[in-house]
C-alpha positions in Angstrom: -19.8 -11.8 -4.7 -17.7 -12.0 -1.8 -18.1 -9.4 -0.1 -15.9 -8.7 3.1 -16.4 -5.8 5.4 -12.9 -4.9 7.7 -14.3 -1.9 9.2 -18.0 -1.4 9.8 -17.8 1.6 9.6 -15.1 2.8 6.6 -14.4 -0.2 4.2 -16.3 -3.4 2.3 -13.5 -5.0 -0.2 -15.8 -6.2 -3.0 -14.1 -9.1 -4.5 -16.0 -10.4 -7.4 -16.2 -14.6 -7.8 -16.5 -14.0 -12.2 -12.7 -12.0 -11.0 -8.8 -14.2 -10.8 -9.2 -14.7 -7.3 -6.6 -11.4 -5.8 -3.8 -12.0 -3.4 -1.9 -8.9 -1.9 -5.0 -6.8 -3.3 -9.0 -6.4 -3.4 -10.3 -5.9 -6.8 -13.2 -2.7 -5.5 -13.0 -0.9 -1.7 -16.5 1.1 -1.3 -15.3 3.4 1.1 -17.9 5.2 3.4 -17.0 8.1 5.9 -16.3 11.7 7.1 -12.9 12.0 6.6 -9.9 11.1 3.4 -6.5 11.0 3.5 -4.9 11.3 1.1 -1.3 10.2 1.1 1.9 11.6 -0.9 4.1 9.5 -2.1 6.9 7.2 0.8 10.5 5.9 -0.5 12.3 4.2 2.1 13.3 7.7 3.0 15.0 8.2 7.1 14.2 10.8 9.0 16.9 12.5 7.4 16.3 12.5 4.0 18.3 9.5 3.3 17.2 5.9 1.2 17.8 3.4 3.7 18.0 0.0 2.6 19.6 -1.9 -0.4 17.5 -4.1 -1.5 13.5 -3.6 -3.1 12.3 -5.3 0.1 13.8 -3.6 2.5 13.2 -0.3 0.4 9.5 -1.7 1.2 9.3 -2.8 4.8 10.4 1.2 4.7 8.5 3.0 2.5 5.3 1.2 3.4 5.8 2.2 7.6 6.1 6.0 6.4 2.7 5.5 3.9 1.7 4.2 8.1 4.0 6.1 9.4 2.0 9.4 7.8 -1.7 7.7 8.1 -1.7 7.0 12.2 -0.4 10.4 11.9 -4.1 11.7 10.6 -6.1 9.4 12.6 -6.1 6.7 10.2 -5.3 2.7 10.5 -4.0 0.1 7.5 -7.4 -1.2 7.9 -8.8 2.6 6.7 -7.0 2.4 3.0 -8.6 2.6 0.3 -6.7 3.1 -2.6 -2.4 2.6 -2.6 -0.7 2.7 -5.7 2.6 0.8 -6.1 6.0 2.6 -7.6 8.7 0.0 -8.8 11.5 0.7 -11.0 11.4 -2.3 -11.8 8.0 -4.4 -12.0 10.2 -8.1 -12.7 12.3 -7.8 -9.7 8.9 -7.0 -8.0 7.4 -9.8 -9.2 10.0 -11.8 -7.9 10.0 -10.7 -4.6 6.0 -10.7 -4.1 6.0 -13.2 -2.1 8.5 -11.5 1.2 6.8 -8.3 -0.3 3.4 -9.7 0.5 4.6 -11.1 4.5 5.9 -7.5 4.7 2.9 -6.0 4.0 0.5 -8.0 6.4 3.6 -8.1 9.9 3.1 -3.9 9.1 -0.5 -4.2 7.2 -2.9 -6.8 7.9 -4.9 -8.6 5.7 -7.3 -5.5 4.8 -6.0 -4.9 1.4 -6.5 -2.5 -0.7 -7.4 -1.7 -4.2 -3.6 -1.7 -5.3 -2.0 -1.0 -9.0 1.7 -1.6 -9.9 3.3 0.7 -11.8 6.8 0.4 -13.2 9.0 4.1 -13.5 12.0 4.7 -15.4 12.8 6.4 -11.7 11.7 7.8 -8.8 12.8 11.7 -6.8 15.2 9.9 -5.0 17.5 8.3 -7.7 18.2 5.2 -4.9 14.7 4.6 -4.6 13.4 1.2 -6.0 9.9 2.3 -5.0 7.9 4.1 -3.6 3.6 4.0 -2.3 1.0 6.9 -2.5 -2.7 6.3 -1.7 -6.1 7.6 0.4 -7.9 6.6 3.3 -11.3 6.9 4.7 -11.8 7.5 7.7 -15.0 7.0 10.4 
């Protein structure tokens, strides 16, 4: 079993060799710490409450940035993320842009991948939003 202890006080990523090799996520994350931070769904809203970005990658970058801003305000780092769910209005478009989205993740959050899921939804709260991310983190 492949295990990678990313932050010795909070998270161990587990990727069993009998499962497909993960790309951009971890199969399991064992998290131990003293505080759990639940992160509300974040879309590509700017400070004025307007959706920014005309493309899925642009919106993903802003939504992930918003999620990480909330996490940092709570005292966490991307390595503390244990779980992230991505809600996309078009999973085919998400898959088509997966390489670019992965590079955006690495630029903003590094290579400490949480357990993740991508779920297609009919629409999000803001009609212009194409993607929303929520999750939780375990802090030391």
